[in-house]
Steps between C-alpha positions, in 0.01 A plus 500: 500500500603859452610725798149674486330158524724393779423810701134459441516129608679592832273788563190300439589216748687685777319838542137355551608232764713760684235749525220234595717335764624822638140629560352162602780440766439848633130434535552158673744682747208729611268211526724227653399545851130468407568216280672301786840523303750609767834321558572533873844478658601158627789274583616445150407849361743765428261794535402641839156675414201359309530520115226476248487177301339463156742653270471186293147599421641820333768298321220271368275789395781652308570181302128414452403856416767528237425153348135621479585825335732300264232246410256779406762666306612181304133406426407861387821523268450158368139573392526871401738545215529892566638425846738247371640731241606748776738248652864469384561210267714312767201490736198447260654192355482324836128574567382170348727300731386695794128455419550119505644516842236688682309196627834350623613806683158535678515154624839582640375822649220301661743260653715781634179655651427177684846512654463867585188423681661211683766726618256776601314249701839397666588859567163558679449183700790246424449182304669158583805422291341182365202699370728763335724241333197308388356795322827601355563141356151493355533839322833400373372161373216683324733724320731212399267214420207701367661805335786301390775720649830321518860563568725502204742251630556264198418204719367198312270414779166703488384384842824613652491842328138548626595419857797733484282770367252466788785497753659810332177700547447401864878566573486862351178569695660396833845649430354851458282447791797412727702783351237755614670567831636838477388831350538518121662157482269254336352770271845651401650140425192421294548817306868442421447125402197592288681783327807278402265226374299759297810650356626159393162412324501841321873490396534146387288367198348159556283254312459452124402851427819652667286752705550594858227356736290825546215336662690345792726815541180705524380272787818573678501871434148538627601325814801731533281805459261378779802412726643857452163650604504284816859567581422872503307424812722207624841661481662517835352593740197310356150656528346164392603147441398280204401212718442142382244644244783672327783230524274229391388694192861623405651150531226353294505765229875473456490124492233504233696744287806274504276198399339709216854595370607261236870387444415265219705721263811464708489123509754460215786742554405677836321243720650648805246786514255263672697569815436879490194502718678298764802733486283825521302352797787350687498728805131447603522122433833482702341690784198261506720184483744606766232596750321168455831325556580699808148432648521131434840483657359659806225255526231766412228500238617654171177712512580657832596863455837640657783741443730255322486656159797652312368851571503434873847360487634822336334699773661267762832585345448868573329636189197711528169360353536733197860391452390139511229553238742684261763228541237243394406724204859494386525117539174465306620737221830322482346159461238631248750651269586141419153452360577768250814306384374149475289536178812628338733224612566237237741267671505308826785692647335823477190376663700340775653833572164663555385212717820486699490879559148463642599211724780712631260789584294244682789358681598859614135520632560171689809621658343814620215295652753264665696784660165642628418160666852445636499835682170425681 
């Protein structure tokens, strides 16, 4: 697409979600106490005064509101030639493909809404872990087996690919939920990872037509806009938290976007691109995995909350909360840059360097956590 078309594309997906989220989160802040959405200080809380919950409702509104506007715009442009003629050629030629995906995207939006509502109920009253996981696996299975969303893993066992796809969705839902333990942390990490994945999809042609994957990139950019609107209110010191409603929805949306992205065009000369989502999301997945291992070693339930996360370890080492969050941002960006490189790698050694560099960043994270534990 031309520079003008690229600008219109970015403006169309980022601006509406940002504005809708910014306004919606502000409204939730004012109504939080009346809605029973307050996070009160406790043993494993880092704040000392009650903070409104429900910021995730604003993130959801930003995404769904923008998808609604986009759906109406695509349908009108597709059926009214005069409107279609006003669009740059680079955008108008993709309208037919977008029209064919409307039903699919609204099934995905519906599944994300179910998880948002689940999180909202958990924020208000608390829900047993087994019920939360049951709903998460049900929604993930619906997307994988009914919608046909699959990881591009080049595995010749369809049943294994399907199982891995379900686990991927549930893992990301819970990784962003566990990461939501400091002001601006989960939302900021999601923004960085989503941005890197979107840039990868826009800058690297894939498939038989050699075109960037605009549809999946748009999904991620819409989420980024909504996250930025939320972070306006959540930046330290936070005036509102996203709560489980937000973290469930964010993890689900990113997981689905990575499943929708196709790497079939890379199978021949650049098969290593399939690892890109894992690289871009290495930090939240590491945090979840390490915390679960720590809890199991201590004989506790992996679903029992505590202050054993990477962010808490950085604070134990003497950092302020804001410094800890910024450090994790840098670690996320460092890992995510590898996702931009993998689609351009044509040999095993190049891919190995990207993977090893990510492992080294995670090893550094592990050393910092270990130092924090040893000093207790």
